[in-house]
N, C-alpha and C positions, 0 to 999 in steps of 0.2 A: 216320896209317897210309898205307902206300904200296901201289899195286897194281902187279902186272906184266903188261902186256898186249901180247902179241906183241913182247917185248922192249923196250917202251916205258913206262919207269917214270914214275907220276904219281900225285898225291893223289887221295883219294877225291872231294874237292870239285871236281876238275879234271873227273873223269869224270861227276859229276852236272850240272855245267854243260854239258858235251858232249851228254848225254842230253837235257837239257832243250832245247837248240837243234835237235837231231834230231827230237823228237817235236812241237815247237812253232813251229819256223821262227825266222826272224830277231826279235832282241829287244835291249831296252837293259839296261843293267846293272842298273838300279833294278827293271825287271821281273823279272828272273831272280832277284834277291837276295830279292825278296817271294815269289815262287812256290816259291823252294826253303827258304825261312826260313834264309837265310845272310847274314852281314854283307855289306855293300858291299865291305869291304876284301878278304874271301875271294873273292868274286865277281870282283872287278878283277883279283887275283893269278891266278885260274883263266883267266880269258879272256888275259891277257898270256901265260901258258904256252901255250895253245891257238893264239894269234895266232903266237907265236914258232916253234911246230912247224908252222905252215903248215895247221892243221886249221881255223882260224877266221879270218874276215877282218872288218875293220871299215870301215865307211863313215860319214862325217858325216851326222847327221839334217838333212834340208833345213829343217825348221822350227825348228832350233836348232843351228847348227853346233859349239856346244861339246860337244853331245852324239853318241855313237856307236851306230850300230846294229851288231849283231854277228850274223854268219851263218856256217854252215858252207860250207867249200869243197870241191871235188870231191876234193882229197886226203884228206879226213875218213874216207871210206868205206875206204880202203887202210889208213890208219894205225891206226884204233880200231875195236873190234868193234860188232857189232850189240848191242842191249841185251841 
């Protein structure tokens, strides 16, 4: 299912991941997947969409550079709605 938000089309899972980051702050893929009861593949897809749109940014985890921490950018407020 797709939702149209201010002319921006995205899947429901993308909005769920966005809302999770908005409420909980920076997180890793596995944390988001566990909290939202989504597959890692779905969360990775959603995060890639959000990164490509400039809504989410990722930085390597200092304890394990193979992992990334995802967080909302300043653009997020302009591009996607409040809860």
